KENU-175823 format. One record per residue (C-alpha): x, y, z; residue in one letter. Coordinates in nm, 3 decimals, always signed. Example, Ala and Ser with C-alpha at 12.3 -4.5 7.8 and 13.67 -1.06 7.14 Angstrom:
+1.230, -0.450, +0.780, A
+1.367, -0.106, +0.714, S
! end
This chain:
-4.235, +9.634, -3.429, M
-4.104, +9.294, -3.299, N
-4.011, +9.248, -2.874, S
-3.677, +9.377, -2.890, N
-3.741, +9.684, -3.084, K
-4.015, +9.780, -2.845, L
-3.858, +9.708, -2.511, L
-3.527, +9.915, -2.701, Q
-3.785, +10.191, -2.760, Y
-3.889, +10.185, -2.334, I
-3.583, +10.181, -2.213, E
-3.456, +10.433, -2.430, G
-3.135, +10.477, -2.708, Y
-2.962, +10.714, -2.875, V
-2.792, +10.711, -3.207, N
-2.422, +10.764, -3.249, I
-2.132, +10.846, -3.424, V
-1.782, +10.731, -3.308, V
-1.486, +10.863, -3.500, E
-1.135, +10.727, -3.482, G
-0.852, +10.548, -3.617, Y
-0.931, +10.200, -3.383, Y
-1.293, +10.121, -3.446, I
-1.248, +9.712, -3.443, E
-1.060, +9.786, -3.210, R
-1.381, +9.997, -3.034, F
-1.676, +9.724, -3.127, I
-1.446, +9.417, -2.990, N
-1.372, +9.566, -2.683, I
-1.813, +9.691, -2.663, C
-1.826, +9.344, -2.736, S
-1.651, +9.147, -2.456, N
-1.789, +9.426, -2.189, K
-2.172, +9.260, -2.356, Q
-2.216, +9.605, -2.429, I
-2.437, +9.595, -2.695, D
-2.394, +9.803, -2.998, L
-2.686, +9.781, -3.325, W
-2.764, +10.008, -3.660, N
-2.351, +9.925, -3.692, L
-2.281, +10.110, -4.034, K
-1.949, +10.187, -4.178, R
-1.970, +10.562, -4.289, I
-1.588, +10.501, -4.401, D
-1.237, +10.442, -4.280, S
-1.265, +10.619, -4.004, I
-1.619, +10.631, -3.867, T
-1.945, +10.428, -3.832, I
-2.284, +10.483, -3.673, N
-2.440, +10.283, -3.422, A
-2.735, +10.246, -3.207, S
-2.642, +10.146, -2.811, I
-2.938, +10.162, -2.500, K
-2.890, +10.484, -2.207, I
-2.828, +10.239, -1.943, S
-2.513, +10.106, -2.123, E
-2.377, +10.515, -2.351, F
-2.177, +10.631, -2.006, K
-1.947, +10.289, -1.975, K
-1.797, +10.387, -2.369, L
-1.629, +10.693, -2.205, K
-1.333, +10.414, -2.088, Q
-1.356, +10.210, -2.383, I
-1.300, +10.548, -2.597, C
-1.017, +10.654, -2.413, K
-0.843, +10.296, -2.469, K
-0.955, +10.319, -2.809, T
-0.859, +10.670, -2.887, K
-1.168, +10.743, -2.995, C
-1.414, +11.006, -3.012, K
-1.798, +10.912, -2.989, V
-2.100, +11.226, -3.063, K
-2.428, +11.178, -3.015, I
-2.668, +11.228, -3.313, K
-3.052, +11.193, -3.176, N
-3.232, +11.022, -2.886, K
-3.542, +10.798, -2.925, K
-3.689, +10.632, -2.655, G
-3.977, +10.674, -2.400, L
-3.767, +10.891, -2.134, P
-3.719, +11.120, -2.382, F
-4.046, +11.176, -2.451, I
-4.139, +11.191, -2.065, V
-3.815, +11.433, -2.013, R
-4.019, +11.672, -2.323, K
-4.304, +11.656, -2.182, Y
-4.266, +11.600, -1.801, K
-4.450, +12.004, -1.744, K
-4.785, +11.838, -1.867, R
-4.998, +11.728, -1.661, K
-5.177, +11.535, -1.831, V
-4.867, +11.316, -1.935, F
-4.763, +11.296, -1.503, I
-5.126, +11.152, -1.503, G
-5.109, +10.949, -1.757, F
-4.701, +10.814, -1.633, L
-4.885, +10.825, -1.295, L
-5.120, +10.582, -1.425, L
-4.910, +10.326, -1.615, I
-4.700, +10.331, -1.264, I
-5.020, +10.220, -1.065, I
-5.121, +9.975, -1.342, V
-4.695, +9.789, -1.341, I
-4.795, +9.794, -0.971, I
-5.126, +9.678, -0.963, S
-4.996, +9.348, -1.213, L
-4.688, +9.289, -0.978, S
-4.962, +9.112, -0.768, N
-5.032, +8.866, -1.044, F
-4.901, +8.551, -1.275, V
-4.793, +8.624, -1.561, W
-4.553, +8.369, -1.664, N
-4.506, +8.002, -1.552, I
-4.187, +7.844, -1.669, D
-4.074, +7.468, -1.537, V
-3.689, +7.355, -1.484, E
-3.530, +7.048, -1.476, G
-3.727, +6.818, -1.686, T
-3.595, +6.584, -2.011, T
-3.858, +6.305, -2.013, S
-4.206, +6.493, -1.860, I
-4.366, +6.704, -2.107, N
-4.370, +7.060, -1.921, P
-4.717, +7.088, -1.953, Q
-4.828, +6.799, -1.786, E
-4.703, +6.938, -1.485, I
-4.796, +7.321, -1.592, I
-5.165, +7.124, -1.637, N
-5.180, +7.018, -1.307, I
-5.027, +7.258, -1.128, A
-5.302, +7.426, -1.276, K
-5.604, +7.197, -1.135, E
-5.471, +7.367, -0.804, E
-5.510, +7.732, -0.852, G
-5.189, +7.819, -1.028, L
-5.260, +7.927, -1.308, D
-5.126, +8.259, -1.528, I
-5.329, +8.615, -1.407, G
-5.415, +8.416, -1.035, K
-5.325, +8.659, -0.748, L
-4.972, +8.554, -0.595, K
-5.126, +8.555, -0.250, G
-5.381, +8.280, -0.334, S
-5.168, +8.021, -0.423, I
-5.118, +7.770, -0.232, D
-4.763, +7.653, -0.329, T
-4.759, +7.377, -0.024, K
-5.052, +7.199, -0.217, K
-4.937, +7.247, -0.585, V
-4.609, +7.124, -0.514, I
-4.760, +6.734, -0.285, N
-5.056, +6.704, -0.567, Q
-4.763, +6.767, -0.864, I
-4.619, +6.451, -0.652, R
-4.892, +6.251, -0.568, L
-4.940, +6.269, -0.955, K
-4.660, +6.171, -1.062, R
-4.420, +5.910, -1.014, D
-4.172, +5.946, -1.215, D
-4.071, +6.304, -1.013, V
-3.877, +6.283, -0.695, A
-3.838, +6.625, -0.610, W
-4.114, +6.931, -0.655, A
-4.008, +7.316, -0.528, G
-4.194, +7.670, -0.658, I
-3.955, +8.002, -0.701, E
-4.263, +8.328, -0.752, I
-4.029, +8.594, -0.815, K
-4.181, +8.905, -0.995, G
-4.445, +8.790, -1.193, T
-4.312, +8.473, -1.283, N
-4.324, +8.132, -1.168, V
-4.030, +7.901, -1.164, K
-4.199, +7.520, -1.125, I
-3.859, +7.316, -1.033, K
-3.828, +6.952, -1.108, I
-3.641, +6.662, -1.013, A
-3.707, +6.298, -1.234, E
-3.734, +6.003, -1.108, A
-3.456, +5.727, -1.229, D
-3.761, +5.469, -1.371, K
-3.614, +5.156, -1.154, K
-3.794, +4.784, -1.157, P
-3.973, +4.737, -0.832, E
-3.722, +4.583, -0.600, I
-3.881, +4.272, -0.439, I
-3.710, +4.156, -0.081, D
-3.528, +3.899, -0.078, E
-3.812, +3.723, +0.197, S
-4.065, +3.741, -0.046, E
-4.183, +3.514, -0.328, F
-4.173, +3.644, -0.688, C
-4.108, +3.490, -1.032, N
-3.921, +3.650, -1.333, I
-4.181, +3.738, -1.635, V
-4.096, +3.782, -1.968, A
-4.104, +4.208, -1.984, D
-4.063, +4.183, -2.389, K
-4.160, +3.917, -2.658, D
-3.860, +3.684, -2.804, G
-3.685, +3.367, -2.899, I
-3.507, +3.205, -2.550, I
-3.135, +3.163, -2.635, S
-3.047, +3.124, -2.190, K
-3.219, +2.987, -1.891, V
-2.980, +3.000, -1.612, S
-3.187, +2.996, -1.230, A
-3.069, +2.991, -0.958, R
-3.352, +2.958, -0.723, N
-3.699, +2.874, -0.851, G
-3.829, +2.653, -1.160, T
-3.731, +2.750, -1.490, P
-4.033, +2.688, -1.697, L
-3.852, +2.786, -2.042, V
-3.612, +2.681, -2.252, K
-3.389, +2.689, -2.533, Q
-3.639, +2.784, -2.852, G
-3.931, +2.815, -2.698, D
-4.134, +3.149, -2.807, V
-4.285, +3.372, -2.498, V
-4.487, +3.665, -2.490, K
-4.462, +3.967, -2.261, K
-4.577, +3.882, -1.940, G
-4.506, +3.531, -1.977, D
-4.369, +3.345, -1.614, I
-4.056, +3.225, -1.728, I
-3.928, +3.104, -1.407, I
-4.122, +3.042, -1.147, A
-4.116, +3.108, -0.782, G
-4.200, +2.793, -0.650, W
-3.931, +2.427, -0.616, L
-4.045, +2.084, -0.623, E
-3.897, +1.766, -0.541, G
-4.043, +1.470, -0.630, K
-4.083, +1.371, -0.248, Y
-4.136, +1.723, -0.108, T
-4.477, +1.898, -0.234, D
-4.440, +2.251, -0.364, K
-4.204, +2.535, -0.189, Q
-4.274, +2.901, -0.236, Y
-3.915, +3.098, -0.320, V
-3.792, +3.386, -0.376, H
-3.680, +3.301, -0.802, S
-3.337, +3.398, -0.938, Q
-3.154, +3.350, -1.277, G
-3.109, +3.510, -1.618, E
-3.261, +3.445, -1.927, V
-3.152, +3.568, -2.254, T
-3.381, +3.561, -2.584, A
-3.384, +3.662, -2.952, K
-3.597, +4.042, -2.941, V
-3.685, +4.149, -3.206, Y
-3.706, +4.469, -3.378, Y
-3.924, +4.653, -3.635, T
-3.968, +4.872, -3.920, S
-4.198, +4.933, -4.196, T
-4.180, +5.217, -4.461, Q
-4.360, +5.287, -4.746, N
-4.129, +5.503, -5.055, V
-4.278, +5.631, -5.340, E
-4.118, +5.621, -5.674, L
-4.242, +5.918, -5.747, K
-4.235, +6.164, -5.482, E
-4.297, +6.518, -5.442, V
-4.018, +6.713, -5.216, Q
-4.015, +7.042, -5.050, K
-3.730, +7.314, -5.109, I
-3.731, +7.673, -5.007, E
-3.626, +7.938, -5.157, T
-3.500, +8.071, -4.858, G
-3.735, +8.414, -4.896, N
-3.902, +8.513, -4.566, I
-4.172, +8.691, -4.470, D
-4.325, +8.795, -4.128, K
-4.617, +8.928, -3.949, S
-4.692, +9.031, -3.591, Y
-4.942, +9.065, -3.369, A
-5.000, +9.132, -2.967, I
-5.204, +8.922, -2.793, K
-5.320, +9.052, -2.432, V
-5.401, +8.688, -2.192, N
-5.647, +8.554, -2.475, N
-5.732, +8.926, -2.662, F
-5.515, +8.922, -3.019, Q
-5.467, +9.221, -3.232, I
-5.324, +9.155, -3.551, N
-5.095, +9.479, -3.659, L
-5.167, +9.589, -4.016, P
-5.024, +9.367, -4.258, K
-5.126, +9.147, -4.580, T
-5.099, +8.827, -4.668, L
-4.708, +8.644, -4.840, P
-4.742, +8.704, -5.147, K
-4.576, +8.334, -5.222, F
-4.820, +8.121, -5.361, Q
-4.642, +7.825, -5.118, K
-4.507, +7.865, -4.762, Y
-4.492, +7.710, -4.453, D
-4.580, +7.924, -4.142, T
-4.369, +7.913, -3.820, I
-4.573, +8.087, -3.486, E
-4.329, +8.185, -3.183, T
-4.471, +8.391, -2.951, N
-4.231, +8.633, -2.690, K
-4.374, +8.765, -2.373, K
-4.273, +9.056, -2.306, L
-4.131, +9.121, -1.933, K
-3.944, +9.457, -1.791, L
-3.719, +9.328, -1.550, F
-3.597, +8.990, -1.532, S
-3.863, +8.830, -1.354, D
-4.134, +9.067, -1.416, F
-4.325, +8.950, -1.706, Y
-4.586, +9.077, -1.889, L
-4.948, +9.010, -1.997, P
-4.854, +9.131, -2.309, I
-4.722, +8.892, -2.577, E
-4.602, +8.948, -2.958, I
-4.701, +8.735, -3.162, V
-4.425, +8.644, -3.478, E
-4.568, +8.436, -3.769, K
-4.249, +8.358, -4.051, E
-4.365, +8.299, -4.385, Y
-4.114, +8.041, -4.558, K
-4.160, +8.015, -4.915, E
-4.065, +7.686, -5.091, Y
-4.126, +7.527, -5.430, E
-4.211, +7.178, -5.503, E
-4.010, +6.921, -5.688, T
-4.053, +6.554, -5.842, T
-3.835, +6.317, -5.794, I
-3.807, +5.986, -5.977, I
-3.683, +5.692, -5.805, H
-3.591, +5.366, -5.971, S
-3.697, +5.067, -5.726, I
-3.319, +5.013, -5.627, E
-3.311, +5.362, -5.469, E
-3.724, +5.345, -5.354, A
-3.531, +5.021, -5.139, K
-3.222, +5.214, -5.006, Q
-3.426, +5.508, -4.878, I
-3.674, +5.302, -4.672, G
-3.372, +5.093, -4.524, I
-3.195, +5.405, -4.373, D
-3.581, +5.564, -4.333, R
-3.606, +5.252, -4.090, A
-3.223, +5.165, -3.938, A
-3.318, +5.572, -3.839, E
-3.587, +5.538, -3.665, Q
-3.453, +5.155, -3.481, L
-3.137, +5.322, -3.414, Q
-3.368, +5.482, -3.172, E
-3.470, +5.254, -3.002, N
-3.166, +5.027, -3.022, L
-2.921, +5.255, -2.819, K
-2.616, +5.029, -2.703, D
-2.818, +4.727, -2.738, K
-2.607, +4.438, -3.023, K
-2.770, +4.354, -3.318, I
-2.699, +3.990, -3.369, T
-2.887, +3.950, -3.738, N
-3.054, +4.175, -3.986, K
-3.370, +4.111, -4.191, E
-3.471, +4.297, -4.552, V
-3.773, +4.248, -4.668, K
-3.876, +4.438, -4.987, V
-4.271, +4.413, -5.144, K
-4.265, +4.632, -5.474, S
-4.648, +4.781, -5.526, E
-4.675, +4.903, -5.906, P
-4.630, +5.366, -5.738, N
-4.407, +5.243, -5.426, S
-4.169, +5.022, -5.215, V
-4.311, +4.877, -4.915, E
-3.990, +4.757, -4.699, V
-3.947, +4.608, -4.380, E
-3.608, +4.633, -4.159, V
-3.588, +4.357, -3.905, I
-3.311, +4.363, -3.603, Y
-3.239, +4.061, -3.393, E
-3.105, +4.168, -2.997, V
-3.014, +3.923, -2.818, E
-3.109, +4.095, -2.453, E
-3.209, +3.960, -2.118, K
-3.549, +3.986, -2.062, I
-3.647, +3.866, -1.704, G
-3.802, +4.113, -1.441, I
-3.896, +3.984, -1.128, E
-4.290, +3.934, -0.985, E
-4.411, +3.904, -0.644, K
-4.657, +3.607, -0.602, I
-4.918, +3.788, -0.495, V
-5.195, +3.515, -0.305, F
! end
C-alpha cells in the first residue's frame, strides 16, 4: 500500500456509479474544480464507476444538477466507516482515544524540516548547521532556540544574506535568502594591487592608476600582481596608490574525454517492479515482497513522509523502491565516430562553465589507443582577469 492509498483509507472514500448522457462533461467539471476521481472505469456509453473522498462527495450534487447525471454509492471504504461500525465497542473507543492521545503527543515534536530559497547552496548543509544547534527531527518544539539557529546559520555561511525559521504543526521551514557573491569592494582611499584571478596570456593592459607589471604576451598565474598599487618616478620615491585599470587575457578551458571503441550501453526495457517498506524514525519494516525477477536492473529509492494535514507530519515514511529492468547492448564505434562523441561530450561539459563568454579559438587533440580514443578539446576565451587585492603592510 503506497502513501496515497494509505491516506485515502484514513480519510475514507466511497465507490460510486455515475449515469448520464453527459459523462465527459461531468468528469471535466470535476477536474476543473480539483475534485479527485480515481479508479475511473467506463461500463458503457452512459455509465462509469469511480472512487471519491468522503469530503468531496457532497460537491457532486451541483455538478450532477448541471450535467443531468445521477450518482449512486456502491460501497463505502476507509477508517471513518469502520469507526461508525464499531463505535459502540468500548475497546475500539479506547483504541481511538489512544490514537488521539498519541497524535496530540506527536504534535509537540518536529518530524520534518524543509529548506526554502536555496539554489546554489546544498539544503543539507543548512540542515546540518541547524542540527548542531538543536534543531533536529524528533526534538521538542519548545526546546528549539530559533534565534540561535538563525544566528549560527548566518555566522557560518557568508553566502546567506538572510535566514528565518517558521514552525507550523510538526513541520519546520528554514527560509534562506542567498547572498550575491561579489568581489570584495576596497575603498578608494586604501592601497591595493590588481591581481590575476585566472591563469592566462595577457592580450591587453590598460592602467589608469598604478604600475603595470605585465605586457602583451606575458603568461600569468592566478594570484600574480598585474597592476601594482604604487607609482615611482625617476626622481621621486615610491608612492602607494589605489590601482585602477583593466587587464584582458586569453584564458584556456580544457576538457578531456576518453571514448571506448567498444561501448556497452544500457537500454531500458520498460519493465518495472516495486517494493515498499515502512520507516518509523530509523527503524524500517520491509513489507513482504520478493526481489524482482529481472537479471539486470537499476534501483531508484524514494521516501515520502506521511502527514495528516498540510503541516502535520508523522514520524512515518513510506519507502518505495522502483526496479527498472535494462538490457546491455554492445556498440562498436569507428575511430571517427569515437572522436566526434568525445568532441560532443567535451563541448557539453565546457559550455556549462563558459555560459555567455565569447570563444575566440578552438583546438582539438586526438590520441588513438588500441581500444579507445582520447579527445582533448581546448577553448580559447578572451576575458578580463583582474580583481582588486588590498595591500597589507
